[in-house]
C-alpha positions as CSV (number, residue, x, y, z in Angstrom):
1,X,48.2,199.2,-4.8
2,X,49.1,196.2,-6.9
3,X,50.1,198.5,-9.6
4,X,53.0,199.5,-7.3
5,X,54.9,196.3,-8.2
6,X,56.2,194.8,-11.5
7,X,54.8,191.6,-12.9
8,X,57.9,189.7,-11.6
9,X,57.4,190.9,-8.1
10,X,53.8,190.1,-8.0
11,X,54.9,186.4,-9.0
12,X,57.3,186.3,-6.3
13,X,55.0,187.8,-3.8
14,X,52.2,185.1,-5.0
15,X,55.0,182.4,-4.1
16,X,55.2,184.1,-0.8
17,X,51.5,184.4,-0.1
18,X,51.2,180.7,-1.1
19,X,53.6,179.6,1.5
20,X,51.6,181.4,4.1
21,X,48.4,179.8,3.0
22,X,48.9,176.4,4.4
23,X,45.5,174.9,3.3
24,X,45.6,176.5,-0.2
25,X,42.2,178.2,-0.2
26,X,43.7,181.4,-1.5
27,X,43.3,183.3,1.7
28,X,45.6,183.9,4.8
29,X,43.7,182.9,7.9
30,X,44.8,184.1,11.4
31,X,45.9,180.5,12.4
32,X,48.3,180.3,9.2
33,X,49.8,183.7,9.9
34,X,50.3,182.7,13.5
35,X,52.1,179.6,12.3
36,X,54.4,181.5,9.9
37,X,55.2,183.9,12.7
38,X,55.9,181.1,15.1
39,X,58.4,179.8,12.6
40,X,60.2,183.1,12.5
41,X,60.5,182.9,16.2
42,X,57.5,185.3,17.1
43,X,55.1,184.1,20.0
44,X,51.8,185.7,19.2
45,X,48.3,184.9,20.2
46,X,45.7,184.2,17.2
47,X,44.1,187.3,18.3
48,X,47.0,189.6,17.3
49,X,47.1,187.7,14.1
50,X,43.4,188.5,13.6
51,X,44.1,192.1,14.1
52,X,46.9,192.3,11.7
53,X,44.6,190.6,9.1
54,X,41.7,193.2,9.9
55,X,44.3,195.8,9.1
56,X,44.2,195.1,5.3
57,X,40.9,193.1,5.2
58,X,38.7,195.4,2.9
59,X,35.8,193.1,2.4
60,X,35.6,191.9,6.1
61,X,36.2,188.2,5.5
62,X,38.5,187.8,8.4
63,X,41.0,186.5,5.9
64,X,43.7,188.0,3.7
65,X,43.2,187.6,0.1
66,X,46.1,187.9,-2.3
67,X,45.3,191.5,-3.4
68,X,45.1,192.6,0.3
69,X,48.4,190.9,0.8
70,X,49.8,192.9,-2.0
71,X,48.6,196.2,-0.4
72,X,50.4,195.0,2.8
73,X,53.6,194.5,1.0
74,X,53.0,198.0,-0.8
75,X,53.0,199.6,2.6
76,X,56.0,197.9,3.8
77,X,57.8,198.8,0.4
78,X,56.6,202.5,0.8
79,X,57.8,202.6,4.5
80,X,61.4,201.6,3.2
81,X,61.3,204.2,0.4
82,X,60.3,206.9,2.9
83,X,63.3,205.7,5.1
84,X,66.2,205.5,2.8
85,X,68.6,205.2,6.0
86,X,67.0,201.8,6.5
87,X,67.3,200.5,2.9
88,X,69.2,201.5,-0.2
89,X,67.3,199.3,-2.7
90,X,63.8,197.9,-2.0
91,X,63.4,196.0,-5.1
92,X,62.7,192.2,-4.6
93,X,65.7,190.1,-5.9
94,X,64.9,187.5,-8.6
95,X,64.5,184.1,-7.6
96,X,67.7,182.1,-8.0
97,X,67.3,178.7,-9.6
98,X,69.6,176.2,-8.0
99,X,69.9,172.3,-9.0
100,X,72.0,171.7,-6.4
101,X,71.0,169.8,-3.2
102,X,69.6,172.3,-0.5
103,X,70.9,170.4,2.5
104,X,67.8,171.0,4.3
105,X,65.8,167.7,3.3
106,X,63.2,169.7,1.1
107,X,62.2,169.8,-2.2
108,X,63.4,172.3,-4.7
109,X,60.0,174.1,-4.9
110,X,60.0,174.5,-1.1
111,X,63.5,175.6,-1.1
112,X,62.8,178.2,-3.5
113,X,59.8,179.7,-1.5
114,X,61.8,179.9,1.8
115,X,64.7,181.5,-0.3
116,X,62.3,184.1,-1.6
117,X,60.6,184.5,1.7
118,X,64.0,185.1,3.3
119,X,65.2,187.6,0.3
120,X,62.1,189.6,1.3
121,X,63.0,189.8,4.8
122,X,66.4,190.8,3.9
123,X,65.6,194.3,2.8
124,X,69.2,195.3,2.4
125,X,70.2,192.5,0.2
126,X,73.2,191.7,2.6
127,X,72.3,187.9,2.6
128,X,71.6,188.1,6.1
129,X,68.4,189.0,8.3
130,X,69.9,191.1,10.9
131,X,68.2,192.8,14.1
132,X,67.4,196.0,12.7
133,X,65.6,194.5,9.6
134,X,63.4,192.4,12.2
135,X,62.7,195.5,14.3
136,X,61.6,197.5,11.1
137,X,59.4,194.6,10.2
138,X,57.7,194.3,13.3
139,X,57.0,198.0,13.3
140,X,55.5,197.4,9.9
141,X,53.2,194.5,11.3
142,X,52.1,196.7,13.9
143,X,53.9,195.6,17.1
144,X,57.4,196.9,17.5
145,X,60.0,194.6,19.2
146,X,62.9,195.9,21.1
147,X,66.1,195.3,19.5
148,X,67.3,193.4,22.8
149,X,64.5,191.2,22.2
150,X,65.1,190.8,18.8
151,X,68.8,189.8,19.5
152,X,67.6,187.1,21.9
153,X,65.4,185.5,19.2
154,X,68.1,185.6,16.9
155,X,70.5,183.8,19.3
156,X,68.3,180.9,19.4
157,X,68.7,180.1,15.6
158,X,72.1,181.8,15.2
159,X,74.3,178.8,14.8
160,X,77.5,180.6,13.6
161,X,77.1,183.2,16.3
162,X,77.4,186.4,14.0
163,X,74.1,188.1,15.5
164,X,72.4,187.6,12.1
165,X,70.2,185.0,10.5
166,X,71.7,183.7,7.1
167,X,69.7,181.7,4.5
168,X,70.7,178.2,5.9
169,X,69.9,179.1,9.4
170,X,66.5,180.6,8.2
171,X,65.8,177.2,6.3
172,X,66.5,175.2,9.4
173,X,64.3,177.4,11.6
174,X,61.2,177.1,8.9
175,X,61.7,173.2,8.6
176,X,61.8,172.8,12.4
177,X,58.7,171.6,14.2
C-alpha cells in the first residue's frame, strides 16, 4: 500500500517511524510502541502492543517494519477518506522548518519529529488534537476509547483548559518522563 502515498508523505512517515523505533534497528517492537502510546497518555500492556503489531506483521517477525507501518498508515487514511464527516482533508502537511527556539529544551531534529507526529494525529489540521480525533485513532488502532475516557486523558496535559491538546502541550507530554 506504499503506492498510496506521495514521496513527500513517505519521507514524513519515515521520520515518524524512526521516532517510534527507539533503538534504531529499523523495526518497531512491542516495547517501543508501548512507550510511545504511554507518552500519548495511553496505558496499555505489552500484549496489546504485540497484538497491534501482529495485525500488520506480514512476515511474522513480531516487529513492524517500515513497509508494514506504511500499510497501517494507509488503512488509517482510507478510514478517513471513507468517513468524510471525520476529516475533510487527509493529506499530511509538510514539515515546517523552524529556526526559532522551540522552548521545550529539545534539539531541532527532535522538535521537527514531534511536530510531524502531532500533525499526523491532527487529522483536521486545526492545530489541536481533540477528543474526537483521539477516539478515531483508538478505533483505528483496534481499541476504541470512550469519549469521556479520552476527555479525562486530555485534562491531564491540557494546560490552557480548552479541552484539546495543542502542539506545545503535546511536546511537553512527549518530553516528560
